[in-house]
N, C-alpha and C positions, 0 to 999 in steps of 0.2 A: 653434046658429047663432052660435057664437063666432067662426068664421072669416070671417063677413061684416062684422065690426066695421070701420068706416071707418079707424080708427087702424091696424089690422093691414094694410089695403090700402096706406095711405100709407107705412107702415114698409117694406113689401115693395118698393114703387116706389123709395123712397129708397135702400135697400140694393142694389137691382138696378142703378140708375144709378151708385152708388158702385163696385160691382163691375166694371162695364164701364169706368169711368174708370181704375180701378187696373189692369185688364187691358191697356188701351191704353198706359198709361204704362209698364208693364213691357215690353210689346212694343217700344216706341220705345227704351227704354234698352238692351234686348238688341240691337236693330238698330244702335244707335250703337256698342256695344261690339265688334261683329264687324267685321273688317277690310274687308268688302265690303257692298254694298247688297243686303239680303235680297230685297226686292221685285223689284229689277231682275234678280237671278239667277233667281228663280222664274218671273217673267212673260216677260222678254225672252229669256233663255237657256234657259228651260224645264228647269231643273235639278230633276228629279223627286226625287232623293235629298235635296236640301236642303228641298224642299217637305214631305217626310215628317218631317224633323227639326223644321222650324218648326211643323208640325201637332202633333207630340208635345209640343213646348215650349208651344204654346198650350193644349193640354189640361191640361198640368201647372200652368200659371199659373191656369187657370180652376178647377181642383180646389182649389188653395191658397186662392184668393179666395173660393170658395164655402164652404170649410170655415171660413175665418176669419170670414165674415159670419154663418154659421149659428150 
């Protein structure tokens, strides 16, 4: 019953929140670096190719954040 330890649950929640924050900051930085508005291109102009690239970028950032927290 080691995994039900309240300290482990608190640590998991803290690292999860930290991971989400790092993910969003990374996405905002990449959005600012690109010469156009990523969200506008994907939603308003329905640019499917860019949506795939942004999705792959999000997965890459998520994997890096998860590996660094783990």
